[in-house]
C-alpha distance (Angstrom), angle and dihedral (degrees) to the residues before:
residue distance angle dihedral
M1 . . .
S2 3.78 . .
S3 3.79 115.2 .
G4 3.79 98.6 -109.6
E5 3.79 128.7 -51.7
P6 3.80 105.0 -85.1
L7 3.75 122.1 -147.8
A8 3.79 90.1 -153.8
F9 3.78 148.7 -14.7
E10 3.80 117.4 -121.4
I11 3.81 113.7 -153.1
H12 3.78 125.7 -171.8
G13 3.80 110.8 -159.5
P14 2.85 160.5 -113.8
A15 3.81 101.9 38.7
R16 3.79 139.4 165.6
L17 3.79 115.5 -143.4
Q18 3.80 119.1 -143.5
G19 3.79 132.5 163.5
S20 3.79 136.7 46.2
V21 3.79 137.1 -57.6
T22 3.80 128.7 -164.3
L23 3.79 117.3 -137.2
S24 3.77 122.9 -128.4
G25 3.78 123.9 -148.1
A26 3.78 119.0 -68.4
K27 3.80 115.5 -85.2
N28 3.80 92.7 -151.0
S29 3.79 90.8 52.7
A30 3.81 100.7 40.7
L31 3.82 93.4 53.6
K32 3.82 92.2 51.8
L33 3.82 92.5 46.6
M34 3.79 88.9 52.2
A35 3.81 91.4 52.4
A36 3.81 92.1 46.6
S37 3.81 91.3 54.4
L38 3.83 85.3 78.1
L39 3.81 87.8 75.9
A40 3.82 93.3 78.7
A41 3.80 133.3 41.0
G42 3.79 113.7 -125.8
K43 3.79 137.3 44.3
T44 3.80 121.0 -33.4
T45 3.81 118.4 -173.8
L46 3.79 122.8 -152.7
H47 3.81 121.9 -168.1
N48 3.82 128.4 -162.4
V49 3.82 92.6 31.4
P50 3.83 111.9 161.8
G51 3.80 117.4 -120.7
I52 3.80 95.2 -126.1
A53 3.78 135.1 136.8
D54 3.82 94.2 -107.1
V55 3.82 90.9 58.5
E56 3.82 88.3 53.6
I57 3.81 90.6 52.0
M58 3.82 93.1 48.6
S59 3.82 89.2 47.5
D60 3.81 89.7 54.4
L61 3.80 90.2 48.5
L62 3.82 91.7 52.3
R63 3.82 90.1 47.6
S64 3.81 89.2 52.9
L65 3.82 86.8 57.0
G66 3.81 91.3 54.2
C67 3.80 101.9 -93.0
T68 3.80 125.9 134.4
V69 3.81 109.1 -132.0
E70 3.81 126.2 -172.5
Y71 3.81 128.7 178.2
I72 3.80 125.6 -163.9
S73 3.80 106.3 -162.2
E74 3.82 95.7 -167.2
S75 3.82 92.1 61.6
Q76 3.84 95.8 24.7
T77 3.81 87.9 -127.7
L78 3.80 123.5 151.5
T79 3.80 124.2 -167.7
I80 3.79 122.2 -165.5
D81 3.79 119.4 -169.0
V82 3.80 107.0 -163.0
P83 3.83 119.4 -159.2
Q84 3.80 124.1 -129.9
T85 3.80 89.4 -107.0
P86 3.81 113.4 24.2
G87 3.78 121.3 -168.4
H88 3.80 115.8 -85.8
R89 3.83 99.8 -149.6
A90 3.83 122.4 80.0
E91 3.78 106.3 -162.1
Y92 3.79 125.6 -133.7
N93 3.81 96.5 -123.0
L94 3.83 89.2 68.9
V95 3.79 102.5 27.9
R96 3.82 93.1 52.8
K97 3.82 89.8 67.6
L98 3.78 97.6 54.6
R99 3.79 133.8 44.8
A100 3.83 93.3 -160.1
S101 3.82 90.8 62.3
I102 3.82 87.8 86.2
N103 3.82 85.3 73.2
V104 3.81 90.8 79.3
L105 3.82 88.0 68.3
G106 3.82 98.2 79.9
P107 3.83 96.8 43.6
L108 3.82 94.6 46.2
L109 3.81 93.5 46.2
T110 3.81 96.4 49.1
R111 3.81 94.1 42.0
L112 3.81 101.0 40.6
G113 3.79 102.4 23.0
R114 3.79 91.1 -121.4
A115 3.80 140.7 54.9
E116 3.79 137.6 177.6
V117 3.80 114.5 -166.3
A118 3.79 124.5 174.6
L119 3.78 115.7 -122.7
P120 3.81 103.5 -93.0
G121 3.78 132.1 -117.5
G122 3.81 126.4 -163.9
D123 3.78 125.3 121.9
A124 3.80 124.2 15.2
I125 3.79 96.5 -130.7
G126 3.77 103.6 119.1
S127 3.80 146.9 -41.3
R128 3.81 97.3 -70.9
G129 3.80 94.6 178.8
L130 3.78 123.3 -161.4
D131 3.81 96.5 -129.3
F132 3.82 93.1 114.9
H133 3.81 91.5 49.6
I134 3.80 93.6 50.3
K135 3.82 94.5 43.1
G136 3.82 91.0 50.2
L137 3.80 92.6 52.0
Q138 3.80 90.3 46.7
D139 3.80 88.8 52.9
L140 3.82 87.4 56.0
G141 3.80 89.2 56.0
A142 3.79 101.8 -94.8
E143 3.75 126.1 135.8
A144 3.79 102.2 -128.4
H145 3.77 133.4 168.1
S146 3.78 142.9 142.9
E147 3.79 117.8 -105.0
H148 3.83 134.7 162.8
G149 3.80 92.1 -9.5
Y150 3.81 95.1 -49.2
V151 3.79 135.9 100.6
I152 3.80 103.7 -131.1
A153 3.79 117.4 -165.2
S154 3.79 132.5 172.0
A155 3.80 136.7 178.8
P156 3.82 106.1 166.4
D157 3.81 92.1 174.1
G158 3.80 94.0 44.6
L159 3.78 132.1 -104.9
V160 3.79 126.2 -67.4
G161 3.81 126.0 -145.7
A162 3.80 117.4 -103.2
D163 3.80 142.5 172.0
I164 3.80 106.0 -103.2
S165 3.80 125.9 -172.3
L166 3.80 119.8 -166.8
N167 3.81 119.2 -147.5
F168 3.81 87.8 -148.8
P169 3.83 127.2 22.4
S170 3.81 93.0 -111.2
V171 3.79 112.8 -176.0
G172 3.81 94.9 -152.3
A173 3.81 94.3 46.1
T174 3.82 92.1 47.5
E175 3.81 89.6 51.2
N176 3.80 96.2 46.2
I177 3.81 92.4 47.4
M178 3.81 91.6 46.2
T179 3.81 93.9 50.1
A180 3.81 90.9 46.3
A181 3.83 94.0 47.3
V182 3.83 96.7 52.0
L183 3.84 90.4 79.0
A184 3.82 96.5 33.2
R185 3.80 121.1 111.9
G186 3.80 112.0 -102.5
V187 3.79 132.3 -4.0
T188 3.80 127.9 -33.5
T189 3.79 125.8 -166.9
I190 3.81 124.5 -165.4
D191 3.80 112.0 -158.3
N192 3.82 118.8 -162.6
A193 3.80 87.7 19.1
A194 3.80 121.1 175.0
R195 3.82 112.2 -94.6
E196 3.82 100.4 -161.3
P197 3.82 117.8 139.4
D198 3.82 87.1 -118.4
V199 3.82 89.9 60.9
V200 3.81 89.9 49.2
D201 3.82 90.0 49.6
L202 3.81 90.9 51.8
G203 3.81 91.1 48.3
E204 3.79 92.1 50.8
F205 3.81 89.4 48.6
L206 3.82 90.4 52.2
N207 3.80 91.2 48.0
S208 3.81 89.5 53.1
M209 3.83 86.6 55.3
G210 3.80 89.0 55.9
A211 3.81 102.0 -89.8
K212 3.82 121.7 140.5
I213 3.80 108.3 -133.3
E214 3.80 125.2 156.9
G215 3.81 133.2 -179.5
L216 3.80 97.4 40.9
G217 3.79 110.4 170.1
S218 3.81 91.8 25.2
S219 3.80 128.6 91.4
L220 3.84 91.8 -109.6
I221 3.80 116.6 63.8
T222 3.81 120.7 -176.4
I223 3.81 120.9 -159.7
T224 3.79 122.3 -171.2
G225 3.79 108.3 -161.4
V226 3.81 121.5 -122.3
T227 3.81 129.4 -163.9
N228 3.81 97.9 -120.3
L229 3.79 143.8 -3.3
S230 3.80 133.1 -142.3
P231 3.81 131.6 -138.6
T232 3.79 114.9 -96.5
T233 3.79 146.6 -175.7
H234 3.81 119.2 -114.9
A235 3.81 139.7 165.3
T236 3.81 117.6 -134.3
L237 3.81 115.0 -123.4
P238 3.85 118.5 -112.8
D239 3.80 117.4 -84.8
R240 3.80 108.7 -100.4
I241 3.82 93.4 -172.5
V242 3.80 92.0 55.5
A243 3.82 88.3 45.9
G244 3.79 89.5 51.8
T245 3.80 90.9 48.1
W246 3.82 90.9 56.4
A247 3.80 90.5 46.0
F248 3.82 91.2 54.8
A249 3.81 89.6 44.5
A250 3.81 89.9 57.3
V251 3.80 92.1 50.6
M252 3.80 95.9 44.1
T253 3.83 94.0 50.5
R254 3.83 94.8 39.7
G255 3.77 85.7 -117.1
D256 3.79 141.3 142.4
I257 3.82 117.9 -121.0
T258 3.81 129.3 172.0
I259 3.82 110.3 -154.4
I260 3.80 107.9 -152.2
G261 3.80 111.7 -151.2
G262 3.80 92.6 16.0
R263 3.81 117.2 146.8
E264 3.82 111.8 -145.8
D265 3.81 90.4 -169.2
H266 3.82 88.9 63.3
L267 3.83 92.0 53.2
E268 3.80 104.8 39.0
I269 3.81 98.0 134.9
P270 3.85 97.6 40.2
L271 3.81 91.4 48.7
D272 3.80 90.5 46.5
K273 3.82 88.6 53.6
L274 3.81 90.2 51.4
V275 3.80 90.3 51.2
Q276 3.82 88.1 51.8
A277 3.82 86.9 52.1
G278 3.81 89.2 56.4
A279 3.80 104.5 -91.8
V280 3.79 126.3 138.5
V281 3.82 111.6 -135.3
T282 3.81 117.6 -169.3
T283 3.79 132.6 177.7
T284 3.81 117.8 -117.4
T285 3.81 129.6 -166.2
N286 3.81 92.0 -96.8
G287 3.80 105.9 19.4
F288 3.79 137.3 -27.6
R289 3.81 140.3 -70.0
V290 3.82 128.9 -134.4
K291 3.79 118.3 -160.9
M292 3.80 128.7 179.6
D293 3.80 127.3 178.7
R294 3.81 102.6 174.9
R295 3.78 143.9 36.4
P296 3.83 108.3 -67.0
T297 3.80 121.6 -108.7
A298 3.80 114.6 -121.9
V299 3.82 114.8 -102.1
D300 3.80 131.3 -169.3
I301 3.80 115.4 -119.8
V302 3.81 130.6 -163.4
T303 3.81 117.4 -173.8
L304 3.80 117.1 -140.8
P305 3.80 137.7 158.0
Y306 3.81 114.7 -78.3
P307 3.00 129.9 -35.4
G308 3.81 83.1 32.7
F309 3.80 125.1 81.9
P310 3.83 106.2 -59.8
T311 3.78 118.8 -115.0
D312 3.82 87.8 -140.3
L313 3.82 89.7 67.2
Q314 3.80 94.6 46.3
P315 3.83 94.7 96.2
M316 3.81 90.0 53.7
A317 3.81 90.3 49.4
I318 3.81 91.2 51.9
C319 3.81 91.5 47.6
M320 3.81 91.1 50.4
N321 3.79 92.4 48.3
A322 3.81 89.6 48.5
I323 3.84 89.3 68.3
A324 3.82 96.9 30.1
E325 3.78 127.3 109.2
G326 3.79 110.1 -100.7
H327 3.80 138.6 6.0
S328 3.80 127.0 -53.2
M329 3.78 141.7 178.8
V330 3.81 122.6 -141.1
T331 3.80 115.3 -165.4
E332 3.82 120.8 -163.9
N333 3.81 114.4 -153.8
V334 3.80 102.1 162.5
F335 3.84 112.3 48.4
E336 3.78 118.3 22.5
G337 3.80 93.4 -157.8
R338 3.79 96.1 59.3
F339 3.83 92.5 99.5
M340 3.81 92.7 62.9
F341 3.80 90.0 99.7
V342 3.83 93.9 55.1
N343 3.80 91.6 86.2
E344 3.80 88.2 56.5
L345 3.81 91.4 49.8
K346 3.80 89.4 50.7
R347 3.81 87.7 58.8
L348 3.81 85.3 66.5
G349 3.81 89.1 55.7
A350 3.81 100.5 -94.9
N351 3.81 115.9 157.5
I352 3.82 103.0 -134.2
T353 3.80 133.7 146.3
V354 3.80 119.9 -167.8
D355 3.80 121.0 -154.2
G356 3.79 113.6 175.0
H357 3.79 107.2 -57.8
H358 3.80 94.3 -13.7
A359 3.80 126.9 89.4
S360 3.81 116.3 -163.6
I361 3.81 111.0 -156.0
T362 3.80 130.4 -170.8
G363 3.77 109.6 -168.4
I364 3.81 123.8 -129.4
P365 3.83 125.1 -164.9
E366 3.80 96.6 -113.4
L367 3.79 140.2 2.9
S368 3.82 124.7 -135.7
G369 3.80 124.2 -124.4
A370 3.81 120.4 -105.6
P371 3.82 140.3 145.5
V372 3.83 112.2 -79.6
V373 3.80 136.3 170.9
A374 3.81 127.4 -126.8
T375 3.80 112.5 -132.2
D376 3.81 97.7 -173.9
I377 3.81 141.6 -4.5
R378 3.80 98.5 -82.3
A379 3.81 95.7 37.8
G380 3.79 87.7 53.3
A381 3.79 92.5 52.1
G382 3.81 90.9 45.5
L383 3.81 92.0 51.8
V384 3.81 90.8 50.9
L385 3.81 88.7 53.2
A386 3.81 89.2 47.9
G387 3.80 87.6 54.4
L388 3.80 88.3 57.3
V389 3.82 90.0 61.0
S390 3.80 94.7 42.7
E391 3.77 127.5 97.7
G392 3.79 110.2 -118.7
T393 3.80 130.3 -3.5
T394 3.80 126.0 -19.3
I395 3.80 121.7 -170.3
V396 3.83 115.7 -160.3
E397 3.81 107.0 -162.0
E398 3.83 125.3 -161.9
G399 3.79 84.8 40.9
F400 3.81 92.1 163.1
H401 3.81 86.6 85.4
V402 3.81 90.0 67.7
D403 3.81 91.3 52.6
R404 3.79 89.0 57.8
G405 3.79 90.7 68.2
Y406 3.82 109.5 19.1
T407 3.80 129.8 59.0
H408 3.82 116.0 -140.3
F409 3.82 92.1 -14.3
A410 3.82 97.2 165.7
E411 3.79 91.7 40.9
N412 3.81 92.5 52.4
L413 3.80 90.8 48.1
R414 3.79 90.7 52.6
T415 3.81 90.1 50.0
L416 3.81 87.6 54.7
G417 3.81 91.5 52.3
A418 3.79 104.7 -92.7
E419 3.79 125.5 132.7
V420 3.79 101.3 -129.3
L421 3.79 125.9 152.1
R422 3.78 128.9 -165.7
I423 3.81 109.3 -138.1
T424 3.82 111.1 -155.0
E425 3.80 100.7 163.1
């Protein structure tokens, strides 16, 4: 699906980006829809699925559980044929590559009465424990614990609806509880549920399978259990994080980018911050346009669960503030490891001091190219954007991270006028 696993991206700056990009489906949604397909035997069809490395990994995981998975890149269509009795054990060699693989836990448990899922890997951005997932499944009547690197859960007599309150609106926990509760006996409520568009997309997908879920998009979700679900056809919503990345790219490079398929209502706070920085954001017939004709003004950012400023756009915000006029503070409240990439950005000359979950940034007019290393998907994308506002050549190593979340990233940048090469040897 992805166009080769790059060792690095080579960026020749500075650049001004101008033109249009078309969004693919949301990574964070597509992976969860794929996992939820396990809830019903038969063929589920997903449209608008991005051709990224993480989708390949999730496809391999589903195949290891007995599913037949086919992807047509031209139409971005994925079909998953789920057997009557899928496997119940998700092995470490696949799960270690992908955080979202934990999302098979709820569907397997509620459908089979048991599940064994290796503790997941993915991005190095924080601890992200599974306590909320395990506690939620226990509340539904499962025996669940962590042992020898696996989450082991069983409910031989089925799950029973319960009132569940989350201490933090965890996206993954909300999704695992929701997918487990759809086949539980009785009614389940999730209080302080995650409100992300990806959670709403998953809920609508489950409802199209025959589930009864109400309150999607609010902090109180109600699930009335049903006895069985059917396969369905569903289109993944557009990727708001990729849309936000292009919006920041326009502002950083004093460019003009039309984001086709972009949903402004999914990015209200990030776009408002860009307007504060000096951008002009306008609605188009099929998306929105971000235009910038001067050096951005520094803006303070505080990451919070949706509808707050997304943690996945925090690296882009730091990179923008690094070349903005003035001083800013970026506060990370979701993943404590998000600042790992700051040391790499400082190699490009950025003036940043990190203290706990605060980053203090004094903007400079231009960065200078240097070799840097991507530590996760979003940090990798942010460092590529930083290379666009750097004098000289920037090499972003461990570039495979970027391919896990962005389709044709270098190609799209070249279409917009950047000089970006994908180094695969």
